[in-house]
C-alpha positions in Angstrom: 124.9 109.3 95.8 124.5 112.9 96.8 127.7 114.9 97.3 128.1 116.3 100.7 129.1 120.0 100.5 130.1 121.6 103.7 129.1 125.3 103.7 130.1 128.0 106.1 129.0 131.2 104.2 125.3 132.1 104.5 125.6 134.1 101.3 126.8 131.2 99.2 125.0 131.5 95.8 124.3 127.8 95.7 121.8 128.3 98.6 119.4 130.4 96.6 116.6 127.9 96.8 116.6 128.1 100.6 116.5 131.9 101.1 113.8 134.1 102.8 111.4 131.2 103.5 109.1 133.5 105.6 108.5 135.9 102.7 105.4 134.2 101.0 105.2 136.5 98.1 108.9 136.3 97.3 108.8 132.5 97.7 105.8 132.1 95.4 107.5 134.1 92.7 110.8 132.2 93.1 109.2 128.8 93.2 107.0 129.5 90.2 109.9 130.9 88.2 112.1 127.9 88.8 109.5 125.2 89.1 110.6 124.1 92.6 109.1 123.5 96.0 110.6 122.8 99.4 110.1 119.9 101.8 110.9 120.3 105.6 111.6 117.6 108.1 113.1 114.0 107.8 109.7 112.4 107.2 108.4 114.9 104.7 111.8 114.9 102.8 111.8 111.2 102.6 108.1 111.0 101.4 108.7 113.7 98.6 111.8 111.7 97.3 110.0 108.4 97.6 107.0 109.8 95.7 109.2 110.5 92.8 109.9 114.2 92.8 113.5 114.9 91.6 115.7 116.6 94.1 117.5 119.7 93.1 119.5 119.7 96.4 119.3 119.1 100.1 120.2 121.3 103.1 120.7 119.8 106.5 122.6 119.9 109.8 125.1 117.2 110.3 123.1 115.3 112.9 120.4 114.6 110.3 122.7 113.0 107.8 122.5 109.5 109.3 118.7 109.4 109.3 118.4 110.4 105.7 121.6 108.4 104.6 119.5 106.1 102.3 117.7 109.0 100.6 120.9 110.8 100.0 122.4 107.6 98.6 119.6 107.4 96.1 120.1 110.9 94.7 122.7 112.7 92.6 121.7 116.1 94.0 124.1 117.9 96.3 123.5 118.1 100.0 124.6 121.3 101.6 125.7 120.7 105.2 125.9 123.4 107.8 125.1 124.2 111.4 121.6 124.8 112.5 122.6 128.4 113.4 123.8 129.0 109.8 120.7 127.3 108.4 118.7 129.9 110.2 120.6 132.7 108.8 119.9 131.4 105.3 116.2 130.5 105.6 115.1 133.2 108.0 113.7 130.9 110.7 114.8 128.1 113.0 114.9 124.8 111.0 114.1 122.8 114.1 113.6 119.6 112.1 117.0 120.0 110.7 116.5 118.9 107.1 115.3 120.7 104.0 115.1 119.6 100.4 114.5 121.6 97.2 112.5 119.5 94.7 111.4 119.9 91.1 107.7 120.3 90.5 105.9 118.1 88.0 103.3 119.3 85.5 99.8 119.2 87.0 97.6 116.4 85.5 94.4 117.3 83.6 91.2 117.2 85.8 89.9 114.2 83.8 92.9 112.1 84.7 92.6 113.0 88.4 88.9 112.0 88.4 89.3 108.8 86.6 88.4 105.9 88.9 87.6 108.3 91.8 84.5 107.9 93.9 84.9 110.6 96.5 86.6 114.0 95.9 87.0 117.3 97.6 86.7 120.6 95.7 88.1 123.8 97.2 87.1 127.3 96.3 89.5 130.1 97.0 91.0 128.7 100.2 94.1 130.9 100.7 95.6 129.8 104.0 98.4 127.4 103.4 97.9 125.8 106.8 94.2 125.1 105.9 95.1 123.5 102.6 97.7 121.3 104.2 95.4 120.1 106.9 92.7 119.3 104.3 95.1 117.2 102.3 96.2 115.4 105.5 92.5 114.6 106.4 91.8 113.6 102.7 94.7 111.1 102.9 93.7 109.7 106.2 90.0 109.3 105.4 90.6 107.7 101.9 89.3 110.7 99.7 90.5 109.9 96.2 91.4 113.3 94.9 91.4 117.1 95.6 90.5 119.8 93.0 91.4 123.4 93.6 90.0 126.6 92.2 92.6 128.8 90.5 93.0 131.1 93.4 93.5 128.5 96.2 96.7 128.4 98.0 99.6 126.2 96.6 99.5 122.7 98.2 103.3 122.5 97.5 104.1 125.5 99.4 106.5 124.7 102.3 103.8 125.3 105.0 101.2 123.3 103.2 103.6 120.4 102.7 104.7 120.5 106.3 101.1 120.5 107.8 100.0 117.8 105.3 102.9 115.6 106.5 103.6 114.9 102.8 100.0 114.0 102.0 100.2 116.3 99.1 102.5 113.8 97.5 100.1 110.8 97.7 96.6 112.3 97.3 95.9 113.0 93.5 95.3 116.7 92.9 95.1 119.4 90.2 93.7 122.8 89.6 90.5 123.4 87.9 90.7 125.0 84.5 88.4 127.8 85.5 86.2 129.1 88.2 82.8 130.0 86.7 81.8 126.7 85.3 83.9 124.5 87.6 81.1 122.8 89.5 79.0 122.0 86.4 82.1 120.5 84.8 82.6 118.2 87.8 78.9 117.2 87.7 79.3 116.5 83.9 82.1 114.1 84.9 79.6 112.0 86.8 79.9 113.4 90.3 77.1 114.8 92.4 78.5 118.1 93.9 77.5 118.6 97.5 78.2 122.2 98.8 78.9 122.7 102.5 76.8 125.8 103.3 74.4 127.4 105.8 71.8 127.9 102.9 68.2 127.6 103.9 67.7 124.4 101.8 70.9 122.7 103.1 70.2 119.3 104.5 72.2 117.2 107.1 75.4 116.0 105.4 74.7 112.4 106.3 71.3 112.4 104.5 72.7 114.5 101.6 75.2 111.9 100.6 73.6 108.7 101.7 72.2 107.7 98.2 75.0 108.8 96.1 77.7 106.9 94.3 80.2 109.6 93.1 80.4 112.6 95.5 82.4 115.9 95.2 82.4 117.7 98.5 82.6 121.5 97.9 84.0 123.9 100.5 84.6 127.6 100.3 86.8 130.3 101.7 87.8 130.7 105.3 85.7 133.9 105.9 82.6 133.9 103.8 82.4 130.3 102.7 81.2 129.5 99.2 80.5 132.1 96.6 76.9 132.6 95.4 77.9 131.1 92.0 79.3 127.9 93.5 76.6 127.5 96.1 73.9 127.9 93.3 75.6 125.6 90.8 76.2 122.8 93.2 73.8 119.8 92.8 73.0 119.6 96.5 73.6 121.8 99.5 74.5 120.3 102.9 75.3 121.3 106.4 77.1 119.7 109.5 74.6 119.8 112.3 75.9 121.6 115.4 74.8 122.7 118.8 72.7 125.9 119.1 74.8 129.0 118.9 77.6 127.6 116.8 77.2 128.0 113.1 80.5 126.8 111.6 83.8 125.0 111.8 87.1 125.9 110.6 87.2 124.9 106.9 89.8 122.2 107.5 87.9 120.7 110.3 84.7 120.9 108.3 86.4 119.0 105.4 87.4 116.3 107.8 83.9 115.8 109.3 82.2 115.9 105.9 84.7 113.5 104.5 84.3 111.0 107.3 80.6 111.0 107.0 80.8 110.7 103.2 83.2 107.8 103.3 80.7 105.9 105.5 77.9 106.0 102.9 77.0 102.5 101.4 79.6 101.2 98.9 76.7 100.1 96.6 74.9 103.4 96.5 74.0 104.5 93.1 
């Protein structure tokens, strides 16, 4: 059972995991150094713990204790209890959902393990916005995508903002980072997947037609501004586009992922 520790000093050293949450670079350094990540909100905290991530500690206002009582009962980590005003001083923003948890990261699985048994995966190249990464994971979970692979420079799915936007989907959708960038797509193809790049290339075909005859599909999406790099666009097995009305040439990458995944998941189960 978690020990309830009432705190009234925002400079208490035990609160180090929760400081300066708006400073992305500082948080990335701290979280990498200590192998931790933060979950925000009752539902997300619960999903993180239930997914097997060990809690380092919890931080919450008194009114959230009852709703997470069973989670606290199942953990030996301390729970720092303080007013919402004090929590804001510590974190640097208003914790309107009232509950935070610091959790221990787990080693990322190898790509082969994540792809084992998968039929539909999403592969992301250099998507750096945490909100977009979180939204992609949420769509992947909702639509039944089996796994997500991230290029080395993609934003961290376990960064607080990503976790929050994903509503905890980063805990349930298998994912890992690709070992490298240059030969990433040929490696996915060698694992038995047809890589389908979402692009405006001249030879891109309607996404529905591009995936209709395929068994294992890897949907490939690129950066928020310029899309896929020439290397990834050229090394993909197929190029596809989402048809749009005249004058509109693209969607936000998270929206494009959702549309492409929806179409892909509707392909015949016996395709091959």
